[in-house]
N, C-alpha and C positions, 0 to 999 in steps of 0.2 A: 627825622623821618616822619612824615605826616600820614595818617591813616584816613582812608576814604571809603565809606560804604556807599554802594550803588543800589538803589531801589528802582525797579522798572515795572511797568504795567503790562509787559508782554513777554511771551516765552521765546527764548532764542535756542531752543533745542536743535542741536546740529550746527548752530552758528554762535557758539558761546563767545561772549565778549572777551574772555581771556585770550583767545587766539589772536587778538589785536595787540598783544604785548609780546616782548621778546621772550622766547622760550615758554610762552604762555604762563608766565609767573605772576602776572597782574601787578607789575611794577612799572613805573615810568619816572625816570630821574630819581628824586628822593621821596617819591610818593608811592605808598602801598595801597592798592585797591582791593576790594572784596565785594562779592555779592552775597556772602553769607550773612545770616540775620544776627550779626554782632550787635550788642546793646551799647557799645561805646565806640566812638570814632571822633576824629578831629574835624572831618567834613562829611556832610551827608548830601549826596547828589540824587535827586529824584527825577527819573525820566518820565515825563508827563504827569503821573500821579502815583501815589502808593495804593495798591489794591487792598491793603489791610491797615487797621488801626494798630499802632504800637507805640511804645515809649522808648526813646533812644537818648542816651547821654551824649550831647554834642553842643558846642557853643551855638546858640540860636542864630548868631550872625553868619555862621558857616553852613547853613542849610539852604541849598540852592536847588532850583528846578530848571530842567532843560526840556523845553516843549518841542516835541518831535512830530506833532500833528500839523496838517495844513490849515491855513486860515480860510476855512470854508464855513458858510452860515450853518450848514448841517453837521459840522464836525467840531468846530472850534469852541462854541459856547460852553460845552461841558469841560473842555480842557482849561478854561479860564477860572473854573471854580476852585475855591480853596487856596488861592494864592496868598492869603494872609499868613499862611504857615511859613513862607519862604522869605529870606532876606534878599535874595536875588532870584530873578526869573529871566533866563535866556530864552528869547522868543523870536520866531522867524518872520514876524510881521511888524510893521511900523504903525499899525492901526491902534495897538494897545500901548499906552504910554504911562509913565509914572517913574518915580525915583528908582524903584526896584527893578524895572524892566530894562533889559539890555538886548538890543537887536542882534541876532546871531543866526548862523546856520545851525542845523539840527543835530549834527554828530551821530546820525543814524549808523548802525553797524553795516558793514558790507556783507553781501550775500554770495560772493564768489567762493565756491568751495572746490574740492578736488585739488588740482594744481593751484598754488597760490592761496591755499586755505588759511594759513597762518601768516602773521607778520613776517617771520623769518623767511618763509617760502616766497612771499611776494617781493620782499626786498632783493632776494637773490635771483629772482625770475628774469629771464631774458624775453624779449618780444617773440611771441609764437609766430609760426609761419601763417601768414594771412592769405588763405586760399579762396575765400569767398568775399562777396561784396558787402551785403547789407542784411541786417536782421532787425527784428523788433521783439522785445520781451515784455509781455503785458499779461493781463488776465481778462476774463469776461465779467468781472464784478461790475455791477451797475447800481450800487447803493446810493452814492452821492453824486452831486452835479459834476465834479471833476472826473469821476469814472465815466459818466455819460458822454462827456466831450471826447475823452480818449477813445471810447468805443465807436463813436461816430467816425472818427478818423480811421480807426482800424477797419470798420466796415467798408469805407471807401476804398482802402487798399485791397481788401478781399474782393470787392465787386469789380472795380475798374482795372486792377492790376496794371498801374502805370509803369511799373518796373518790376524786375524780379526781386523778391524779398522773402526771406524765411521768417515765419511767424512762430513764436514760442510763448508758452505760458499756460497757467491753469485754465481749463475749459476751452483751450484752443489747440495747443500742441504741447502737452506736459513734458517737462524735461527734468531729470534728476539733478544735474549739475549746471548751474547758470553759466559757469565757465565755458561749457561746450556751446552755448548760444551766443558767446561773445568773442572768445579767443580766436576762432578761425576767421572772424569777420573784420574787415577794415572799418566798417561803419555800423552803427546801431542807433535806431531811433529811441530816444529816452523822453518820455512824456510824464511830467509831474501832474499831480491832482490840482495844482493851483499855480498862479503866477506870483505868489507872495514874494516880497522883496528878497528875503534871505532863505527861502525854503527850497533847498536842493537836497536830494536824498541819495540813497544807494543806487537809484536808477542811473544817476550820473557817475557816481564814484566807481561802480562796478565796471563801467565802460573804460574809465581811465586805468583801472587795475589790470584789465585785459589788453591794454595798449590799443584800445579801439577808440576811434574818433566819434564822440556822441553828436548826433543831430538832435538838438535839444529844444524842448519847450518847458519853460518853468521860471525859476528865480530871476526876477528882473535885475537884480544887482549881482549877477554871477561874475561879472568882470572884476568885482572887488576881491574875488577869491582866486580866480584862475586866469591864466593868460588868455586873451580873446581868441588866439589861434588854436587853443586846445579844444574848441567846440564850434559847432555851427548852429545858429539859432533858426528856429522855425516858429510859426504861429498857427496852431492847429485850428484856430477860429477862422483862419483864412486857408481853407484846405487847398484850393487851387494854387495859391501862392507858395504854400509849403511843398507841394508836389514839385513845382518848378525848381525850388531851391535844392531839393534832394536830387533831382535829375541832373542839375548843374554840377553838384558835388561828384556824382557818379561819372559824369562825362569828363570832368577835369582830373579825376582820380588824385585827390589832394592828400591822401593819407600819409604818404612818405614825407612830403614836405612839412606836414604838421606833426610828425612823430616827436620831434624835440620838445614842442610845447606840450604834447600829451605826456611825455616823461616828467616834465616839470609839474604838471597837474597831479600826476600819479604820486610823486614824491610829497606833494602837499597833503594829499589824502592820507598817506601812510604816516607822516611824521608831524603833521600840524593840525589837520582838521578832524581827525577821528577823535573819539571820546577821550582817550587817555592823555595824549599830549594837550588836548584842548583844556582839560581840567587842571592838569599839572601846571601848565603855563599860568593859568589864572590864580592858582594857589601861590605860585612863586611871586606873582604881582601883588598878592594880598599882604601888605606890609603893616597892617594894623598891629597894635600891641597885643600881647598874649590875651586870648579871650577865655573866659571861664566856661567850663562845661556845665550845662544844666540838663535836667531830665525834660525832654521835649515830647509832647504828645502829638504824634503824626496821625492825622485823620485819613483813613482809607476811603476809597471810593469804588463801589461796585458799579461799573458802567452799565451792566445789564439791568440793574434795578433803578437806574436814573439817579441824578444827583439830588440829595436832600440837604438843603442849607442848614448848617448848624451854627450856633453862636461862635464868635471868634474866641471867646474865653471858654475854657473847660470848667473852671471852678469859680464860683463866688463864695468866699468864706465870710460868714456873718458872725461877728463878735458883738453880742448884746451885753451892755455893761450898765451897772448901777452901783454907785458909791464904791468904786474899786480903784481909787487913785494909787494905792500902794502896789498893786499887782498887774494892772492893765498893761503898762509899758513892756513888762517882761513877756506877757502873752503876745503882744504885737511884734516884738522883736523876734520871737521864734517864728512868726509867720513871714517876716521880712527876709529871714535867712534860709528859706527853703531851697532845696536842690532843684526844685521844679522851675521851669521857665517862667519868669515873672510876667512875660507878655501874654501868658495863657491863664493867669488867675488874677482875681481882684480880692481885696479885703475891705469889707464894709463894716465900719464900727458904728453901732447904734447906741447912742446915749439915751437911757430911759429915765430922764428926770433926776439925774444925780444931784445931790445937795453938797457934795464936797468938790474937790478939784479934778474929778474924773474927766470932765469935758475938756479942761485945759490940757491935761496929760495927753488925751487923744489928739487934740488939735495940734499940739506941738509935734507929736510923733508923725502924723501924716504929711507934714510939710516936706516937699521935695521927693515924695514917693508917689510915682505916677499911678501905681495900681492900688493905692490906699485912699479911702475917703471916709469922712465922718458925717453922719446925719443924726438928727434928733427925732425921737419919738415921744410926744407929750403924754400919750395915754399910758398910764402905769400898768406894767405887767409884762412878763417875759414873752408871752404869746403875741402881744401887740408889737413888741420890739422885733420879734422874729418875723412877723408878717410884714413889717416895714422893710426889714432887710430883704425879704423875698421880693417885695415890690420893686426894690431898687436893683436887684441882682440881674446880671447880664450873662451869667455862665450857664453852661449846659447842666451842671450839677451845682446844688447849693449845699455847702457844708456849714455845720454849726459847731462852734467850740466855745466853752465858757471863758469868761474874762479872767478867771483865776487859774486857767490851765496853761500848759506849755506844750507846743507841738514839736516833736523831733524834726530835725532838718529834712528828713526824707518822708514826712507825713503825706504831702500831696503827691510826691512821686509814687509812693506805695499805692495811694488811692487811684492814680492814673493807670497803674498796671492792673489793678482790680477791674477797672472799667474795660480795658483792652481785652482781658481774659474772660470776663463774665458778663459784662453789660447789665449790671443789676439796676433795679428801680430804686432800691434803698440799700445802703450798706454802712457798716461801721465797725468799730472794734472796742477794746477795753480802755479803761482809764486807770493808770497806775498812780498810787498816792505819793505825794511829797508832803511831809509833815513840817509844820511851822517851827517845831523845835525837835527834841529827841522823840523817837517813836515810843509811845507808852509801853510800859513793861507788859501790860496785859494784851496788847494788840497782836493778833495773829496775822500771818502773811495773807491768808485767804480772806481776811476781812477787807483787804485794801484794793482788790481789783474790782472796780465798779463795772458792771456790765460784762463780766467774764462769762462767755457762753461755751467755753471749752475749746474744742478743735475748730479750725477754720472750715467753713462750708456754708451751704444754703440753710436758711432757717425756715421753719414752718410755724413757729409759735414763739412766745416770749417777747423780748424787748431788745433794743439797742440803746446804750447809754447816751443821754442827750448832749453830752459834751464832746462827742466823737461820732457824729452821724452825718451821712451824706444822702441827699435826696435828688432824684431827677427833678429838675425844675418843672418839666412838663407835668410830672405827677403831682408835685406840690400845687401848681396852679390849678390842676384839675380838681384837687381836693379842697381848694379854697384856703389853703394855709392852715394855721394852728388855731385851736379853739381858745378864745380869750378867757373862758371860764377856768381853764387849766393853767398850771405853771405858777412860778414865783410872781409875786406882786409886791414890789418894793422889798420891805423887810419881812414880809409874810411868806412862810414856806408854802410851796405848792409843787405839784409834780404832774407828769404824764402827758404834757402837751405833745411831745413827739411820739410817745408810746401809743396814743390814740390813733395816730396816722399809721404807725407800723401795724397795729392790729387790723385796721381797715385793709391795708395792703395784703395781709395774710388772708383775710376773708375773700378777697377778690382774686387770689392766686397770683399776685404780683411777685416779682423776683426780689427776695430779701437775702442779703449775704452778710456773713460775719467773718472777719479776718483777725486772728490774734496778732498778726504782724502789724496791723494798722492801729497803733496805740498812741495815746497822749498821756502826759503827766498832769495829774490833778492835785492842786494844793489842798491840804486838809488843815484848816485852822484849828487851834486848840478847842474852841467852843463846840466844834462839831463832834468831838470825842466825849462830851459830857453825857451822862445818862439823861439829863433833861432834854437835850437836843435830840438824842437818839429816840426817846419815847415819842416826842412830838412829831419828829420826821416820819417815824414808822406809822403813826396814826394818820398823818396826812397822805402818806403813800396809799393807804386804804381809802381815805376820804375823797381824794381827787381821782380815784379809780372808777368813779361812777359810770363812766362810759365804756369801761373795759370789762367789767365783770358780767358774765352771762347769767350766773345763778343769782336769783333774788330770793332771800329768805321769806317765808310766809309771814313771819312776825319778828319783831325785834327780840333777839336772844338775851333775855334777862339773865339767864344763867351765865352766859359769856361775860356780860357786863359785870355781874357780881364777882365772877372769878377774877376778872382783870382789876376791878377796883378794890377788891378785898383779898381774896385768896392769893392772887398773883403776888401781892406784896408780902404776904406771909411766906409764900414760896421763896421770894427773894431773901427775906430775913433768914429762912431756913438755909438758903444757899450759902449765906455767909458762914454759917456754923457747921453745916453738914454736907456741903457739896463735895463731889468727888474731886480731890485736888489734882488728879492726873487729867481728868476731862475738863474741869473748870478751875484752873489755877487761881483765878481772880473772880470776884463777884460780877465784874463787868462781862466776863466770858459767858456767864449764865444768862445775863440780861440780853446780850447780843445774840446768842445762839438759840435760846429756848423761848424767850418771851417776845422777841421781835415779831414773829408771825401773828401772835395774839393781838398785838397793838394794831397791826395792819388790818386784821379782821374787824376789830372794833371800829376803825375808821370807815371801813367799807359799809358796815351795818348802820353807822351813824348817818351816812350820806343817803342810805336807802329810805330813810323815814323822815317824816315831817318833824319839825322841832317839838311840837306838843307830844308826839309819841316818845321822843327821846326824854323829854322832861318827865313824862309820866313814869318811864322806866327808872329814872334816877330817884324820883319820889318813892316809888315802891321799894327800891333798895334801901333807902333811908329808913323806912318804916320797919323793914325786916331786921335792921340792925339795932333798932331802939336807941338811936343816938340823936343828938341835937343837930349834927351837921355831917354832910358827906365827907368833908375834909377831915373832920375829927375821926370818923370811922377809919379812913385811910391811914391817918397818923398812928392810931392805936395799933392797927395791924402791922404797921411797918416797924415800929420801935424807934430806937434812938439814932440809927445810922443816918448821918447827914445826907449822903448822896441818895439814899432811898427816900428820905423826906422830900428831897428836891424832885425826884422822879414822880412821887405821888402827887405833888403839887402840879407838876407839868401835865400829868394825865388828867387831873381834875380840871385844870384850865382848858385843856384840849377839848374835853367834853362840853363844858359850859360855854366855850367860845362859839359853839354852833347852836346855842339857844338865844333867842332874841333878848335884847336888854330889858324889854318890858316884862318878859316872862321871868327873867332873873330877879327883877325888882319885886314882882308879885309873889315870888316864892323864896324870898330871902331866908336863909337858914338862921 
């Protein structure tokens, strides 16, 4: 049993599609149909276009469109938009060609109601008593060129009255049940909006269903569908000729002799050409091997707002890499195995001057993967690499994930659903740690969720972790990309290249969203758990935050510097001996939880001031301690604990790293 979801751009209230199936159960043969917004189906059939954006799990090869609009210059252009979403497009014109396009009739629903409302009723219905000659069912709509031609013909009938005819339709002679305008009549004039090759509609089908002979203007290839005896052609562009044809039909009274052909045409409408058998037959002919379902992003189209062209790709995923030969392939493999439709995302690997085999690993991986590509960025720095990825990106959203991270298989599917539901400018989620070996005994669970913002929802401040962040490409282009002064540069630690953009977005009132369901796994190598790395990284968090901090201190806080370079390590030493064992079971817990913010603050202040100001502060501190060297001061305060000595050295190096080499030489301790 195959499941089919139908999406249509129009309302059928009172003319539900289900009535065209036996017992209105929405089954045909071994195919089950539904118009409910189910998220999973074997086939997706879109009638014209989808009015809404949504994500649907379906094999991309089984997403088909059925165009039911006429091929008119003032109607058809907007119908042709967005066809890149479909593997097949059934279309009523031969003007549009291509591998995916299949010329076909439109499968428009019938509008006969009352008697013959459902398939079961129509099948069992006998020809009604034909007590009247001829009718026309139309409207006074005059929007498009096809409407105007039809109205011109109608006005001729009204003014000249070449024969007795009953007129029905909106704005002319409203009628509740179309059946009543057709069933009592032997003949009815049916005029389409165009003469497109395969475009015939309910105007014709409703005549057949009422056992009425249509006098027809429209589809040029109608004889390929119905017996020629089941209809009579006219050309309303030749009004006088059409009138003579109709008069001849009325004089000869051919309805009875044509009834057999009408019944054949009627049977074809009910059991072959209407939507359900039409689709079921094509599914039965679809003998390809079993296809994999993928999460597919369906782009909606609001006709009233006009069509806005969007990129064919929803996502460009940028992976910037530097000397990561051991982990890069695993990251890329996770992106290749997404549940999201591969035709709607690309992966751009940016090698940023790797000196190991990273470029070779990436080059080998992208071979044979149509949506993966490798480019090189010679300027060192993560921001340069990200900007290169942005320049290459063709997606509507640009996602960034680190080369040592791994995305769950539903990462992009989850992101697509966020876009459908919220349309954010920027969004992201947390990064859960994966350790290189065993989790350290001192490591607490809440240390490991980078970028955890708590509950899912809109953000007004803060940040989104850089290894799991999505930007609207339009916004990133407007902002000019990432600041090259920020972020990692080769082996040098750096931060905030994405946070600077997020803060700007907050200031401008842009839509920034966080989802705890949108997560990635981030590998944590052993060296990132050392106190040395921790201190330096916290310091650089502050140092690289120069564009983020609104408060600028009046002067460099010598007390803070002294506290951090001296008293801080005394505190650490005390923590070893006198810490609360329940609150801080290990010295690392104290370092992580208590002193991290102080190192961030030191980095912030260091960046606020010129090098000579920082140097002067360090010199003043040395004088107050009456010692020969700053490092000696630190080591005396720290004591003999090895990891604290390392931490002291790291902090010392962190501070002096931002004083020029000449200054260091001139003030050598």
